[in-house]
N, C-alpha and C positions, 0 to 999 in steps of 0.2 A: 606461634612458631611451629614449623613442621618437624616431624620425627627426623627426617633426613638432615635438616639444618641443625637441629640439636645435636645429633650424633656427630656431625661434621665439626661442630664447634668444640666438642668434648673428646676428640681423638678416638671416636668409635665407642665411647662408653656412655651408658645411660642408666639412670636409676629407675627402679620400678615405679616410683611415684611419678616420674616424668612420663613414662610410657602410658600409664593410666590416665594422666592429665591430657595426653595427646590422643586419647581415644582407643588405645589397645588394652585389652583385658589382661589381668594378671595371669589368667589361665593360658592365654596365648604366649605370654612371655615364658612361663614355666615349661610349656610344650617345646618352645624353641631351644631352651637350655637343655631340656631332657634329650631332644633328638640331635643335639650337637650343632645346630645352626648358630646358636649364640653360646658364649662361654661365661659362666659366673665367675667374677673376679672377687667379689665380696658378697655377703648376704644382701640381696635386693639391688645389686649393682652388676651389670652385665656388659660384656664386650660384644657388640653386634657383629654378626657374620660378615666376612669380607674385610675386616679391619685387623691390623696387626696389634699385638700386645706390646706396645712400645713403652719406654720409660714414661713418656708423657701420659699414655693411657693408664699406666699403673698409678701414677701420681693423682690423676683426675679421679680414678676409681676410689682411691683411699680418701680423697677429699669428699666425694659424694657419700661414701659409707659413713664418714665421721660427721656428716650433717652439713657439709658445705653447701653453699648456694648453687643449685643446678644451673648450668650454662654460664655462670659467671664465677670464675675461679678465684678472682682477687689478684691484685698485682704481685704480692709476694709469691704466690704459687706460680704465676706465669714467669716471673723472673727466675725462680728456681728451675722450672722445667726447661726453659729455652736457653738460659745463659750459664747456669752453674753446673749442669751435668757433664758437659764436655766429654761425652762418650762413655762416661763411667756408669756402671749399673746404679740404678736409683734405690735408695733405702728410704722408705717413708714411715714416719712414726706419727701416730695421731693420738692426742689426748682426748679421752671421752669422759665427760663429767656425768656421773649418775647421781640421782637423788633417790635415796631409800625412804620409803614410807612405812612407818610402823603400823602393824595391824592393830585395829581398835579392839 
């Protein structure tokens, strides 16, 4: 899949892991964020230049940041994004499970 297609399917949002898998270096991504061409929405999740930060983009960014499957948001997320918002601002909550490892 190309970068353009991935970004298009994800409302302008892309995860760092995706950009690296598609052949762009992490340094290039960091430079684009630093110079304002891209906008960081969450750690390692960016809005690509030329795209609006819509409710859909914010939902997808939260999904990617929380570990969602890149480029495949899942039916519940799609239903929420396109049918339940009805023009209202989106509030997205993500539950992240962490595993603590005791030092030996």
